[in-house]
C-alpha positions in Angstrom: 115.5 66.8 118.5 113.8 63.3 118.3 115.8 60.5 117.2 113.9 57.7 115.3 116.0 54.8 114.1 115.4 52.4 111.2 115.7 48.6 112.2 115.1 45.3 110.6 115.6 43.0 113.6 114.7 42.8 117.4 118.3 43.0 118.2 118.7 46.3 116.3 115.5 47.8 117.9 116.9 46.8 121.5 120.1 48.4 120.7 118.6 51.6 119.4 116.5 51.8 122.6 119.5 51.3 124.9 121.3 54.1 122.9 118.6 56.5 123.6 116.5 56.5 120.4 113.1 58.1 120.9 111.3 55.6 118.5 112.2 52.9 116.0 111.0 52.4 112.6 110.5 48.7 111.7 111.4 47.8 108.1 110.8 44.4 106.6 112.5 42.6 103.8 109.9 44.3 101.3 111.3 47.7 101.8 113.9 49.2 99.4 116.7 49.8 101.7 118.0 46.6 103.2 119.6 46.5 106.6 121.1 43.2 107.0 121.0 39.4 106.1 118.5 38.6 108.8 115.5 40.5 107.6 111.9 39.0 107.9 108.6 40.2 106.4 107.3 43.4 107.9 104.0 41.9 109.2 106.1 39.4 111.2 108.6 41.9 112.4 106.2 44.6 113.9 104.8 42.5 116.7 108.3 41.1 117.7 109.8 44.7 117.9 106.6 46.1 119.7 107.2 43.3 122.3 110.8 43.9 122.6 111.0 47.6 123.2 109.0 50.3 125.3 109.5 53.1 122.9 107.1 53.8 120.0 107.4 51.5 116.9 106.6 52.8 113.4 106.3 50.6 110.3 107.9 51.3 106.9 107.9 49.9 103.4 106.0 47.1 101.7 102.7 47.9 103.1 99.9 46.9 100.7 97.1 44.5 100.3 95.2 42.9 97.3 93.1 46.0 96.7 96.4 47.9 95.9 97.2 45.8 92.8 
């Protein structure tokens, strides 16, 4: 079984990795399920998490551009 953990901060991503998660799912403040008071926008969070962990990082929630409106 693979374990993918949803995170909204670098601290959570590092913790998930140290606990043995196979990957993390980065979720920014735009997503529907909020994971804390320190959330930042997804496109700011993604590079920070990618730089902080060595496991795969997926992105979730709030992914749109002007063509989607």
